VEXVOMAR-103586 format. One record per residue (C-alpha): residue number from 1; residue in one letter; x negated, z negated, y. Coordinates in Angstrom, 1 decimal, m for minus. Example, Ala and Ser with C-alpha at 12.3 -4.5 7.8 and 13.67 -1.06 7.14 Angstrom:
REM VEXVOMAR-103586
@i 1 | aa A | X m12.3 | Z m7.8 | Y m4.5
@i 2 | aa S | X m13.7 | Z m7.1 | Y m1.1
//
This chain:
REM VEXVOMAR-103586
@i 1 | aa X | X m28.1 | Z 18.2 | Y m5.0
@i 2 | aa X | X m25.1 | Z 20.4 | Y m5.3
@i 3 | aa X | X m22.1 | Z 20.7 | Y m3.0
@i 4 | aa X | X m20.1 | Z 18.7 | Y m5.5
@i 5 | aa X | X m22.7 | Z 15.8 | Y m5.5
@i 6 | aa X | X m22.7 | Z 15.7 | Y m1.8
@i 7 | aa X | X m18.9 | Z 15.3 | Y m1.7
@i 8 | aa X | X m18.3 | Z 13.1 | Y m4.7
@i 9 | aa X | X m21.1 | Z 10.6 | Y m4.1
@i 10 | aa X | X m19.4 | Z 8.6 | Y m1.3
@i 11 | aa X | X m16.2 | Z 8.5 | Y m3.2
@i 12 | aa X | X m17.6 | Z 6.8 | Y m6.3
@i 13 | aa X | X m17.1 | Z 3.3 | Y m5.0
@i 14 | aa X | X m13.2 | Z 3.5 | Y m5.2
@i 15 | aa X | X m13.0 | Z 5.9 | Y m8.2
@i 16 | aa X | X m12.2 | Z 4.5 | Y m11.4
@i 17 | aa X | X m12.0 | Z 7.7 | Y m13.6
@i 18 | aa X | X m12.1 | Z 11.5 | Y m13.2
@i 19 | aa X | X m10.2 | Z 13.6 | Y m15.7
@i 20 | aa X | X m11.7 | Z 17.1 | Y m16.1
@i 21 | aa X | X m14.6 | Z 16.4 | Y m13.8
@i 22 | aa X | X m16.4 | Z 19.6 | Y m14.8
@i 23 | aa X | X m13.7 | Z 21.7 | Y m13.5
@i 24 | aa X | X m13.5 | Z 19.6 | Y m10.3
@i 25 | aa X | X m17.2 | Z 20.1 | Y m9.8
@i 26 | aa X | X m17.0 | Z 23.8 | Y m10.4
@i 27 | aa X | X m14.1 | Z 24.1 | Y m7.7
@i 28 | aa X | X m16.1 | Z 22.0 | Y m5.1
@i 29 | aa X | X m19.2 | Z 24.0 | Y m5.8
@i 30 | aa X | X m17.3 | Z 27.2 | Y m5.3
@i 31 | aa X | X m16.6 | Z 26.4 | Y m1.6
@i 32 | aa X | X m13.0 | Z 27.5 | Y m2.1
@i 33 | aa X | X m10.3 | Z 25.2 | Y m0.4
@i 34 | aa X | X m8.8 | Z 22.8 | Y m2.9
@i 35 | aa X | X m5.0 | Z 22.0 | Y m2.9
@i 36 | aa X | X m4.8 | Z 18.3 | Y m3.2
@i 37 | aa X | X m1.4 | Z 17.1 | Y m4.5
@i 38 | aa X | X m0.2 | Z 13.9 | Y m2.7
@i 39 | aa X | X 3.4 | Z 13.2 | Y m4.0
@i 40 | aa X | X 5.5 | Z 10.3 | Y m2.9
@i 41 | aa X | X 8.8 | Z 8.8 | Y m4.1
@i 42 | aa X | X 11.0 | Z 8.4 | Y m1.0
@i 43 | aa X | X 12.4 | Z 5.1 | Y m2.0
@i 44 | aa X | X 10.1 | Z 2.7 | Y m0.1
@i 45 | aa X | X 8.2 | Z 4.0 | Y 3.0
@i 46 | aa X | X 6.0 | Z 1.0 | Y 3.2
@i 47 | aa X | X 2.3 | Z 1.8 | Y 2.7
@i 48 | aa X | X m0.3 | Z m0.7 | Y 2.4
@i 49 | aa X | X m4.2 | Z m0.9 | Y 2.0
@i 50 | aa X | X m3.9 | Z m0.4 | Y m1.7
@i 51 | aa X | X m2.2 | Z 3.0 | Y m1.1
@i 52 | aa X | X m4.7 | Z 3.8 | Y 1.7
@i 53 | aa X | X m7.6 | Z 3.9 | Y m1.0
@i 54 | aa X | X m6.3 | Z 7.2 | Y m2.1
@i 55 | aa X | X m5.5 | Z 8.4 | Y 1.4
@i 56 | aa X | X m9.1 | Z 7.7 | Y 2.5
@i 57 | aa X | X m10.4 | Z 9.8 | Y m0.5
@i 58 | aa X | X m8.1 | Z 12.6 | Y 0.6
@i 59 | aa X | X m9.3 | Z 12.3 | Y 4.2
@i 60 | aa X | X m12.9 | Z 12.5 | Y 3.0
@i 61 | aa X | X m12.0 | Z 15.8 | Y 1.1
@i 62 | aa X | X m10.3 | Z 17.0 | Y 4.3
@i 63 | aa X | X m13.4 | Z 16.5 | Y 6.2
@i 64 | aa X | X m15.0 | Z 19.0 | Y 3.7
@i 65 | aa X | X m12.3 | Z 21.6 | Y 4.5
@i 66 | aa X | X m9.8 | Z 20.8 | Y 1.6
@i 67 | aa X | X m6.0 | Z 20.8 | Y 2.1
@i 68 | aa X | X m3.7 | Z 17.9 | Y 1.3
@i 69 | aa X | X m0.3 | Z 19.0 | Y 0.3
@i 70 | aa X | X 2.1 | Z 16.2 | Y 1.0
@i 71 | aa X | X 4.9 | Z 16.5 | Y m1.4
@i 72 | aa X | X 8.2 | Z 14.7 | Y m0.4
@i 73 | aa X | X 9.9 | Z 14.2 | Y m3.7
@i 74 | aa X | X 13.4 | Z 14.4 | Y m2.2
@i 75 | aa X | X 14.9 | Z 15.8 | Y m5.4
@i 76 | aa X | X 13.0 | Z 13.5 | Y m7.7
@i 77 | aa X | X 14.0 | Z 10.5 | Y m5.5
@i 78 | aa X | X 17.6 | Z 11.2 | Y m6.4
@i 79 | aa X | X 16.4 | Z 10.7 | Y m10.0
@i 80 | aa X | X 14.4 | Z 7.6 | Y m9.3
@i 81 | aa X | X 10.9 | Z 7.0 | Y m10.5
@i 82 | aa X | X 11.2 | Z 4.6 | Y m13.5
@i 83 | aa X | X 7.5 | Z 3.5 | Y m13.3
@i 84 | aa X | X 7.3 | Z m0.1 | Y m13.6
@i 85 | aa X | X 11.1 | Z m0.7 | Y m13.3
@i 86 | aa X | X 13.2 | Z m2.8 | Y m15.8
@i 87 | aa X | X 16.4 | Z m1.3 | Y m14.5
@i 88 | aa X | X 17.7 | Z 2.0 | Y m13.4
@i 89 | aa X | X 17.0 | Z 2.5 | Y m9.6
@i 90 | aa X | X 19.9 | Z 2.8 | Y m7.2
@i 91 | aa X | X 20.6 | Z 6.4 | Y m6.0
@i 92 | aa X | X 19.8 | Z 6.9 | Y m2.2
@i 93 | aa X | X 21.9 | Z 9.1 | Y 0.1
@i 94 | aa X | X 20.4 | Z 12.2 | Y 1.6
@i 95 | aa X | X 20.3 | Z 10.4 | Y 5.0
@i 96 | aa X | X 18.3 | Z 7.6 | Y 3.6
@i 97 | aa X | X 15.9 | Z 10.1 | Y 2.0
@i 98 | aa X | X 15.4 | Z 11.9 | Y 5.2
@i 99 | aa X | X 14.9 | Z 8.7 | Y 7.2
@i 100 | aa X | X 12.3 | Z 7.6 | Y 4.6
@i 101 | aa X | X 10.5 | Z 10.9 | Y 4.6
@i 102 | aa X | X 9.9 | Z 10.6 | Y 8.5
@i 103 | aa X | X 8.7 | Z 7.1 | Y 8.1
@i 104 | aa X | X 6.2 | Z 8.3 | Y 5.3
@i 105 | aa X | X 4.9 | Z 11.1 | Y 7.6
@i 106 | aa X | X 4.3 | Z 8.6 | Y 10.4
@i 107 | aa X | X 2.4 | Z 6.3 | Y 8.1
@i 108 | aa X | X 0.2 | Z 8.8 | Y 6.3
@i 109 | aa X | X m0.9 | Z 10.2 | Y 9.8
@i 110 | aa X | X m2.7 | Z 6.9 | Y 10.4
@i 111 | aa X | X m5.2 | Z 8.0 | Y 7.9
@i 112 | aa X | X m4.9 | Z 11.7 | Y 7.1
@i 113 | aa X | X m5.7 | Z 14.6 | Y 9.3
@i 114 | aa X | X m2.4 | Z 16.4 | Y 9.8
@i 115 | aa X | X m3.9 | Z 19.6 | Y 11.3
@i 116 | aa X | X m2.2 | Z 22.6 | Y 9.7
@i 117 | aa X | X m5.6 | Z 23.8 | Y 8.5
@i 118 | aa X | X m6.0 | Z 20.8 | Y 6.1
@i 119 | aa X | X m2.4 | Z 19.5 | Y 5.8
@i 120 | aa X | X 0.9 | Z 20.9 | Y 4.4
@i 121 | aa X | X 4.3 | Z 19.3 | Y 3.8
@i 122 | aa X | X 6.5 | Z 20.5 | Y 1.0
@i 123 | aa X | X 9.7 | Z 19.1 | Y m0.7
@i 124 | aa X | X 10.3 | Z 19.5 | Y m4.3
@i 125 | aa X | X 13.9 | Z 20.5 | Y m3.6
@i 126 | aa X | X 12.5 | Z 23.8 | Y m2.6
@i 127 | aa X | X 12.0 | Z 24.8 | Y m6.3
@i 128 | aa X | X 14.4 | Z 22.5 | Y m8.0
@i 129 | aa X | X 17.5 | Z 23.2 | Y m5.9
@i 130 | aa X | X 17.3 | Z 27.0 | Y m6.9
@i 131 | aa X | X 16.2 | Z 26.6 | Y m10.5
@i 132 | aa X | X 18.7 | Z 27.9 | Y m13.1
@i 133 | aa X | X 19.8 | Z 25.4 | Y m15.7
@i 134 | aa X | X 18.5 | Z 27.8 | Y m18.3
@i 135 | aa X | X 14.9 | Z 27.5 | Y m16.8
@i 136 | aa X | X 15.2 | Z 23.8 | Y m16.5
@i 137 | aa X | X 16.1 | Z 23.6 | Y m20.2
@i 138 | aa X | X 13.1 | Z 25.7 | Y m21.0
@i 139 | aa X | X 10.9 | Z 23.0 | Y m19.2
@i 140 | aa X | X 12.7 | Z 20.2 | Y m21.3
@i 141 | aa X | X 11.8 | Z 22.1 | Y m24.4
@i 142 | aa X | X 8.1 | Z 21.8 | Y m23.7
@i 143 | aa X | X 8.2 | Z 18.0 | Y m24.0
@i 144 | aa X | X 9.1 | Z 16.0 | Y m26.9
@i 145 | aa X | X 11.0 | Z 12.7 | Y m27.2
@i 146 | aa X | X 7.9 | Z 11.2 | Y m28.8
@i 147 | aa X | X 5.8 | Z 12.1 | Y m25.9
@i 148 | aa X | X 8.2 | Z 10.3 | Y m23.4
@i 149 | aa X | X 8.7 | Z 7.3 | Y m25.5
@i 150 | aa X | X 4.9 | Z 6.8 | Y m25.6
@i 151 | aa X | X 5.2 | Z 5.2 | Y m22.2
@i 152 | aa X | X 5.1 | Z 1.4 | Y m22.2
@i 153 | aa X | X 7.8 | Z 1.0 | Y m19.7
@i 154 | aa X | X 10.4 | Z 2.8 | Y m22.0
@i 155 | aa X | X 9.3 | Z 1.0 | Y m25.1
@i 156 | aa X | X 9.6 | Z m2.2 | Y m23.3
@i 157 | aa X | X 13.0 | Z m1.6 | Y m22.1
@i 158 | aa X | X 14.2 | Z m0.6 | Y m25.6
@i 159 | aa X | X 12.6 | Z m3.8 | Y m27.0
@i 160 | aa X | X 14.5 | Z m5.9 | Y m24.5
@i 161 | aa X | X 17.8 | Z m4.1 | Y m25.3
@i 162 | aa X | X 17.9 | Z m2.5 | Y m21.8
@i 163 | aa X | X 19.4 | Z 0.8 | Y m21.1
@i 164 | aa X | X 17.3 | Z 3.9 | Y m20.2
@i 165 | aa X | X 19.4 | Z 6.5 | Y m18.4
@i 166 | aa X | X 18.8 | Z 10.1 | Y m19.4
@i 167 | aa X | X 17.8 | Z 11.2 | Y m16.0
@i 168 | aa X | X 15.0 | Z 8.8 | Y m16.0
@i 169 | aa X | X 13.6 | Z 10.4 | Y m19.0
@i 170 | aa X | X 13.4 | Z 13.6 | Y m17.2
@i 171 | aa X | X 11.3 | Z 12.2 | Y m14.2
@i 172 | aa X | X 7.9 | Z 12.8 | Y m15.7
@i 173 | aa X | X 9.0 | Z 16.4 | Y m16.6
@i 174 | aa X | X 10.1 | Z 17.1 | Y m13.1
@i 175 | aa X | X 7.0 | Z 15.4 | Y m11.6
@i 176 | aa X | X 4.8 | Z 17.3 | Y m13.9
@i 177 | aa X | X 6.4 | Z 20.6 | Y m12.9
@i 178 | aa X | X 5.6 | Z 19.9 | Y m9.3
@i 179 | aa X | X 1.9 | Z 20.3 | Y m10.0
@i 180 | aa X | X 2.7 | Z 23.8 | Y m11.3
@i 181 | aa X | X 5.0 | Z 24.8 | Y m8.5
@i 182 | aa X | X 2.7 | Z 23.8 | Y m5.7
@i 183 | aa X | X m0.5 | Z 25.1 | Y m7.3
@i 184 | aa X | X m2.2 | Z 21.8 | Y m7.4
@i 185 | aa X | X m6.0 | Z 21.7 | Y m8.0
@i 186 | aa X | X m6.4 | Z 18.0 | Y m7.8
@i 187 | aa X | X m4.4 | Z 14.8 | Y m7.5
@i 188 | aa X | X m5.6 | Z 11.3 | Y m6.6
@i 189 | aa X | X m3.4 | Z 8.6 | Y m8.1
@i 190 | aa X | X m3.2 | Z 5.1 | Y m9.3
@i 191 | aa X | X m3.4 | Z 4.5 | Y m13.0
@i 192 | aa X | X 0.4 | Z 3.9 | Y m13.2
@i 193 | aa X | X 1.1 | Z 7.5 | Y m12.3
@i 194 | aa X | X m1.4 | Z 8.9 | Y m14.8
@i 195 | aa X | X 1.1 | Z 9.7 | Y m17.5
@i 196 | aa X | X 3.2 | Z 11.9 | Y m15.0
@i 197 | aa X | X 0.2 | Z 13.7 | Y m13.7
@i 198 | aa X | X m1.1 | Z 14.5 | Y m17.1
@i 199 | aa X | X 2.4 | Z 16.1 | Y m17.7
@i 200 | aa X | X 1.3 | Z 18.1 | Y m14.7
@i 201 | aa X | X m1.7 | Z 19.4 | Y m16.5
@i 202 | aa X | X 0.5 | Z 20.2 | Y m19.5
@i 203 | aa X | X 3.0 | Z 22.2 | Y m17.6
@i 204 | aa X | X 0.2 | Z 24.1 | Y m15.7
@i 205 | aa X | X m1.4 | Z 25.1 | Y m19.0
@i 206 | aa X | X 1.8 | Z 26.0 | Y m20.7
@i 207 | aa X | X 2.9 | Z 28.2 | Y m17.7
@i 208 | aa X | X m0.4 | Z 30.1 | Y m17.3
@i 209 | aa X | X m2.1 | Z 28.1 | Y m14.5
@i 210 | aa X | X m5.4 | Z 26.4 | Y m14.4
@i 211 | aa X | X m4.7 | Z 22.7 | Y m14.8
@i 212 | aa X | X m5.5 | Z 20.2 | Y m12.1
@i 213 | aa X | X m8.2 | Z 17.6 | Y m12.3
@i 214 | aa X | X m7.2 | Z 14.0 | Y m11.8
@i 215 | aa X | X m8.8 | Z 11.1 | Y m10.0
@i 216 | aa X | X m7.7 | Z 7.5 | Y m10.6
@i 217 | aa X | X m8.7 | Z 4.8 | Y m8.3
@i 218 | aa X | X m9.7 | Z 1.1 | Y m8.6
@i 219 | aa X | X m6.9 | Z m1.5 | Y m8.4
@i 220 | aa X | X m7.8 | Z m4.4 | Y m6.0
@i 221 | aa X | X m6.1 | Z m7.9 | Y m6.3
@i 222 | aa X | X m3.7 | Z m8.8 | Y m3.5
@i 223 | aa X | X m4.2 | Z m11.3 | Y m0.7
@i 224 | aa X | X m3.2 | Z m14.1 | Y m3.1
@i 225 | aa X | X m5.9 | Z m13.3 | Y m5.6
@i 226 | aa X | X m3.1 | Z m12.2 | Y m8.1
@i 227 | aa X | X m1.6 | Z m8.9 | Y m8.9
@i 228 | aa X | X m2.3 | Z m5.6 | Y m6.8
@i 229 | aa X | X m0.7 | Z m5.5 | Y m3.3
@i 230 | aa X | X 3.1 | Z m5.5 | Y m3.4
@i 231 | aa X | X 5.8 | Z m5.8 | Y m0.8
@i 232 | aa X | X 7.9 | Z m7.8 | Y m3.2
@i 233 | aa X | X 5.0 | Z m10.3 | Y m3.7
@i 234 | aa X | X 4.2 | Z m10.5 | Y 0.0
@i 235 | aa X | X 0.5 | Z m10.2 | Y m0.8
@i 236 | aa X | X m0.4 | Z m7.1 | Y 1.1
@i 237 | aa X | X m1.6 | Z m5.8 | Y 4.4
@i 238 | aa X | X 0.6 | Z m2.9 | Y 5.7
@i 239 | aa X | X m0.9 | Z 0.1 | Y 7.4
@i 240 | aa X | X 1.5 | Z m0.3 | Y 10.2
@i 241 | aa X | X 0.5 | Z m3.9 | Y 10.8
@i 242 | aa X | X m1.0 | Z m4.6 | Y 14.3
@i 243 | aa X | X m4.7 | Z m5.3 | Y 14.5
@i 244 | aa X | X m4.3 | Z m9.0 | Y 14.8
@i 245 | aa X | X m2.0 | Z m9.2 | Y 11.8
@i 246 | aa X | X m4.6 | Z m7.3 | Y 9.7
@i 247 | aa X | X m7.2 | Z m9.5 | Y 10.7
@i 248 | aa X | X m5.4 | Z m12.8 | Y 10.1
@i 249 | aa X | X m4.1 | Z m11.7 | Y 6.8
@i 250 | aa X | X m7.6 | Z m10.5 | Y 5.6
@i 251 | aa X | X m8.9 | Z m14.0 | Y 6.6
@i 252 | aa X | X m6.3 | Z m15.6 | Y 4.2
@i 253 | aa X | X m8.0 | Z m13.9 | Y 1.2
@i 254 | aa X | X m9.6 | Z m16.2 | Y m1.4
@i 255 | aa X | X m13.4 | Z m16.3 | Y m0.7
@i 256 | aa X | X m14.4 | Z m14.8 | Y m4.2
@i 257 | aa X | X m12.6 | Z m11.6 | Y m3.1
@i 258 | aa X | X m14.4 | Z m10.9 | Y 0.1
@i 259 | aa X | X m16.9 | Z m8.5 | Y m1.6
@i 260 | aa X | X m14.2 | Z m6.8 | Y m3.5
@i 261 | aa X | X m12.1 | Z m6.1 | Y m0.4
@i 262 | aa X | X m15.1 | Z m5.1 | Y 1.6
@i 263 | aa X | X m15.9 | Z m2.5 | Y m1.1
@i 264 | aa X | X m12.4 | Z m1.0 | Y m1.4
@i 265 | aa X | X m11.2 | Z m1.3 | Y 2.2
@i 266 | aa X | X m14.1 | Z m0.9 | Y 4.6
@i 267 | aa X | X m16.9 | Z 1.6 | Y 5.3
@i 268 | aa X | X m19.7 | Z m1.0 | Y 5.1
@i 269 | aa X | X m22.5 | Z 0.4 | Y 2.9
@i 270 | aa X | X m23.2 | Z m0.9 | Y m0.5
@i 271 | aa X | X m26.2 | Z m3.1 | Y 0.6
@i 272 | aa X | X m24.0 | Z m4.9 | Y 3.1
@i 273 | aa X | X m21.2 | Z m5.4 | Y 0.7
@i 274 | aa X | X m23.6 | Z m7.0 | Y m1.7
@i 275 | aa X | X m24.8 | Z m9.3 | Y 1.1
@i 276 | aa X | X m21.2 | Z m10.4 | Y 1.9
@i 277 | aa X | X m20.5 | Z m11.0 | Y m1.9
@i 278 | aa X | X m23.6 | Z m13.3 | Y m2.1
@i 279 | aa X | X m22.7 | Z m15.1 | Y 1.0
@i 280 | aa X | X m19.2 | Z m15.7 | Y m0.1
@i 281 | aa X | X m20.5 | Z m17.3 | Y m3.4
@i 282 | aa X | X m22.5 | Z m19.9 | Y m1.3
@i 283 | aa X | X m19.3 | Z m21.1 | Y 0.3
@i 284 | aa X | X m18.9 | Z m23.2 | Y 3.4
@i 285 | aa X | X m19.8 | Z m21.5 | Y 6.7
@i 286 | aa X | X m21.6 | Z m18.6 | Y 5.0
@i 287 | aa X | X m18.4 | Z m17.7 | Y 3.1
@i 288 | aa X | X m16.3 | Z m17.9 | Y 6.4
@i 289 | aa X | X m18.8 | Z m15.7 | Y 8.2
@i 290 | aa X | X m18.8 | Z m13.1 | Y 5.3
@i 291 | aa X | X m15.0 | Z m13.0 | Y 5.5
@i 292 | aa X | X m15.1 | Z m12.6 | Y 9.3
@i 293 | aa X | X m17.5 | Z m9.5 | Y 8.8
@i 294 | aa X | X m15.2 | Z m8.0 | Y 6.1
@i 295 | aa X | X m12.1 | Z m8.6 | Y 8.3
@i 296 | aa X | X m13.8 | Z m7.1 | Y 11.3
@i 297 | aa X | X m14.8 | Z m3.9 | Y 9.4
@i 298 | aa X | X m11.4 | Z m3.6 | Y 7.9
@i 299 | aa X | X m9.7 | Z m3.7 | Y 11.3
@i 300 | aa X | X m12.3 | Z m1.3 | Y 12.8
@i 301 | aa X | X m11.4 | Z 1.3 | Y 10.3
@i 302 | aa X | X m7.8 | Z 1.5 | Y 11.6
@i 303 | aa X | X m8.0 | Z 0.3 | Y 15.2
@i 304 | aa X | X m11.6 | Z 0.8 | Y 16.4
@i 305 | aa X | X m14.5 | Z m1.4 | Y 16.8
@i 306 | aa X | X m13.5 | Z m2.8 | Y 20.1
@i 307 | aa X | X m10.2 | Z m3.9 | Y 18.9
@i 308 | aa X | X m11.8 | Z m5.4 | Y 15.8
@i 309 | aa X | X m14.4 | Z m7.4 | Y 18.0
@i 310 | aa X | X m11.4 | Z m8.7 | Y 20.1
@i 311 | aa X | X m9.5 | Z m9.9 | Y 17.1
@i 312 | aa X | X m12.5 | Z m11.7 | Y 15.7
@i 313 | aa X | X m13.0 | Z m13.4 | Y 19.0
@i 314 | aa X | X m9.3 | Z m14.4 | Y 19.2
@i 315 | aa X | X m9.4 | Z m15.6 | Y 15.6
@i 316 | aa X | X m12.3 | Z m17.8 | Y 16.2
@i 317 | aa X | X m10.8 | Z m19.2 | Y 19.4
@i 318 | aa X | X m7.5 | Z m20.0 | Y 17.7
@i 319 | aa X | X m8.9 | Z m21.3 | Y 14.4
@i 320 | aa X | X m12.1 | Z m22.9 | Y 15.4
@i 321 | aa X | X m11.2 | Z m24.3 | Y 18.8
@i 322 | aa X | X m7.5 | Z m25.0 | Y 18.1
@i 323 | aa X | X m6.1 | Z m22.7 | Y 20.8
@i 324 | aa X | X m2.7 | Z m21.1 | Y 20.8
@i 325 | aa X | X m2.6 | Z m17.4 | Y 20.6
@i 326 | aa X | X m2.1 | Z m15.6 | Y 24.0
@i 327 | aa X | X 1.1 | Z m13.8 | Y 22.6
@i 328 | aa X | X 3.6 | Z m15.2 | Y 20.2
@i 329 | aa X | X 6.9 | Z m14.2 | Y 18.6
@i 330 | aa X | X 9.9 | Z m15.9 | Y 20.3
@i 331 | aa X | X 13.1 | Z m17.3 | Y 19.0
@i 332 | aa X | X 16.2 | Z m17.9 | Y 21.2
@i 333 | aa X | X 17.9 | Z m21.2 | Y 20.6
@i 334 | aa X | X 21.5 | Z m21.9 | Y 21.6
@i 335 | aa X | X 20.9 | Z m25.7 | Y 21.9
@i 336 | aa X | X 17.8 | Z m28.0 | Y 22.6
@i 337 | aa X | X 19.0 | Z m30.4 | Y 19.9
@i 338 | aa X | X 18.7 | Z m29.5 | Y 16.2
@i 339 | aa X | X 17.2 | Z m30.8 | Y 13.1
@i 340 | aa X | X 13.7 | Z m29.8 | Y 12.0
@i 341 | aa X | X 15.0 | Z m27.8 | Y 9.0
@i 342 | aa X | X 17.6 | Z m25.9 | Y 11.2
@i 343 | aa X | X 14.7 | Z m25.1 | Y 13.5
@i 344 | aa X | X 12.7 | Z m23.7 | Y 10.6
@i 345 | aa X | X 15.8 | Z m21.6 | Y 9.5
@i 346 | aa X | X 16.0 | Z m19.9 | Y 12.9
@i 347 | aa X | X 12.3 | Z m19.5 | Y 13.5
@i 348 | aa X | X 11.2 | Z m18.5 | Y 9.9
@i 349 | aa X | X 14.1 | Z m16.5 | Y 8.4
@i 350 | aa X | X 11.6 | Z m14.7 | Y 6.3
@i 351 | aa X | X 11.1 | Z m17.8 | Y 4.2
@i 352 | aa X | X 13.3 | Z m19.3 | Y 1.5
@i 353 | aa X | X 14.7 | Z m22.8 | Y 1.8
@i 354 | aa X | X 12.2 | Z m24.2 | Y m0.7
@i 355 | aa X | X 9.4 | Z m22.6 | Y 1.2
@i 356 | aa X | X 10.4 | Z m24.2 | Y 4.5
@i 357 | aa X | X 10.7 | Z m27.6 | Y 2.7
@i 358 | aa X | X 7.2 | Z m27.1 | Y 1.2
@i 359 | aa X | X 5.7 | Z m26.3 | Y 4.6
@i 360 | aa X | X 7.1 | Z m29.7 | Y 5.9
@i 361 | aa X | X 5.8 | Z m31.5 | Y 2.8
@i 362 | aa X | X 2.4 | Z m30.0 | Y 3.2
@i 363 | aa X | X 2.2 | Z m31.1 | Y 6.9
@i 364 | aa X | X 2.0 | Z m27.5 | Y 8.1
@i 365 | aa X | X 4.7 | Z m27.7 | Y 10.8
@i 366 | aa X | X 4.1 | Z m28.9 | Y 14.4
@i 367 | aa X | X 6.0 | Z m28.6 | Y 17.7
@i 368 | aa X | X 3.5 | Z m28.8 | Y 20.7
@i 369 | aa X | X 1.1 | Z m30.4 | Y 18.5
@i 370 | aa X | X 3.3 | Z m33.0 | Y 17.1
@i 371 | aa X | X 3.5 | Z m33.2 | Y 13.2
@i 372 | aa X | X 6.9 | Z m32.9 | Y 11.7
@i 373 | aa X | X 7.7 | Z m33.8 | Y 8.1
@i 374 | aa X | X 11.3 | Z m35.0 | Y 7.9
@i 375 | aa X | X 13.6 | Z m32.1 | Y 7.4
@i 376 | aa X | X 16.5 | Z m34.1 | Y 8.8
@i 377 | aa X | X 14.8 | Z m35.3 | Y 11.9
@i 378 | aa X | X 16.9 | Z m34.7 | Y 15.0
@i 379 | aa X | X 14.7 | Z m32.9 | Y 17.6
@i 380 | aa X | X 15.0 | Z m32.3 | Y 21.4
@i 381 | aa X | X 13.2 | Z m29.1 | Y 22.0
@i 382 | aa X | X 11.8 | Z m28.1 | Y 25.5
@i 383 | aa X | X 12.0 | Z m24.5 | Y 26.8
@i 384 | aa X | X 8.8 | Z m22.7 | Y 26.0
@i 385 | aa X | X 7.6 | Z m25.2 | Y 23.3
@i 386 | aa X | X 5.3 | Z m23.7 | Y 20.6
@i 387 | aa X | X 6.3 | Z m24.2 | Y 16.9
@i 388 | aa X | X 3.4 | Z m23.8 | Y 14.4
@i 389 | aa X | X 4.2 | Z m23.1 | Y 10.8
@i 390 | aa X | X 1.3 | Z m22.8 | Y 8.5
@i 391 | aa X | X m2.1 | Z m21.7 | Y 9.4
@i 392 | aa X | X m1.5 | Z m18.6 | Y 11.3
@i 393 | aa X | X 2.1 | Z m18.5 | Y 12.6
@i 394 | aa X | X 3.2 | Z m19.5 | Y 16.1
@i 395 | aa X | X 6.6 | Z m19.2 | Y 17.5
@i 396 | aa X | X 7.7 | Z m19.8 | Y 21.2
@i 397 | aa X | X 11.1 | Z m21.6 | Y 21.5
@i 398 | aa X | X 13.2 | Z m20.3 | Y 24.3
@i 399 | aa X | X 16.4 | Z m22.0 | Y 25.6
@i 400 | aa X | X 19.3 | Z m20.4 | Y 27.5
@i 401 | aa X | X 18.7 | Z m20.3 | Y 31.3
//
């Protein structure tokens, strides 16, 4: 077995495709340190488990001595990545970009090794801020309008009569040049970034460098079983979620996705993942126990085995025995008398008005164990009462002293 075989074998489970695999294998077999490009658009510093699939592959490569070059796209963020967007993005201020950069660094450190031997931080303003206009125009001349318009997102916008700003068309060019400027050997991305990173290969070749290899990773359904995890859809587990939140959210996953999530988001071996998949298909207690095992393994990866075991025990105590969690969020009320709907507005500002009414209609709202269904019912709340909304949300109701 070659060095490349040894490194790639445990990565295969979450890899979709490898572009230019022969070159990647040659680089791995050589023993030289690879420079792995990890570029981020600084508009949304909220990483979730879907993003972490790529991060864990990079961490694995770091453990074999390879270097992750964390590229903060401070210049390209001013342009705005048009990927998947139907409208031009708002432009962020420099202060917002700097704040988001700090948040990204904090979050990636939850997975990546940030030791200077295997981790490096760059900003693409380093080269773009000092690039003469003549050189930038030369880059633009290496890409055709037809190439850019091959992107589905641009064609869809035109078909819908929506505008495409000129600076958005330049984004793939700028991101592609990043690969040349930072001397990237490999990048690991979702399939939505494949076009931009293929541009990177093109620029490396045109400018006389060896082109980077690309790894794209599997896309896993979100917590609701629908599209991939997304903040806008609320179907995700954030890297910064506490252990209990990760466990509780994982337990809300549809049974038929237990094996899929175990494969993508845990370090359980393939045989154990297969067992959980089979158990989930049987339904009932077997499916519940399989999901408990998946959730425990998921939490253990980020918080350790002891924390994961505690969360499993707490979950079973709350959901199987009907107990109230030892710690709950609190909301301060100004008066003990208010309607049920007004109470929900204060306690669950994260929900829309229609979502609050659905909870009431579904019989999912209780105060101190008493079922509430009438939104206009006048309540008299006691200090320290516990409001339960849905299957896994409790709120302590505090009154003025």
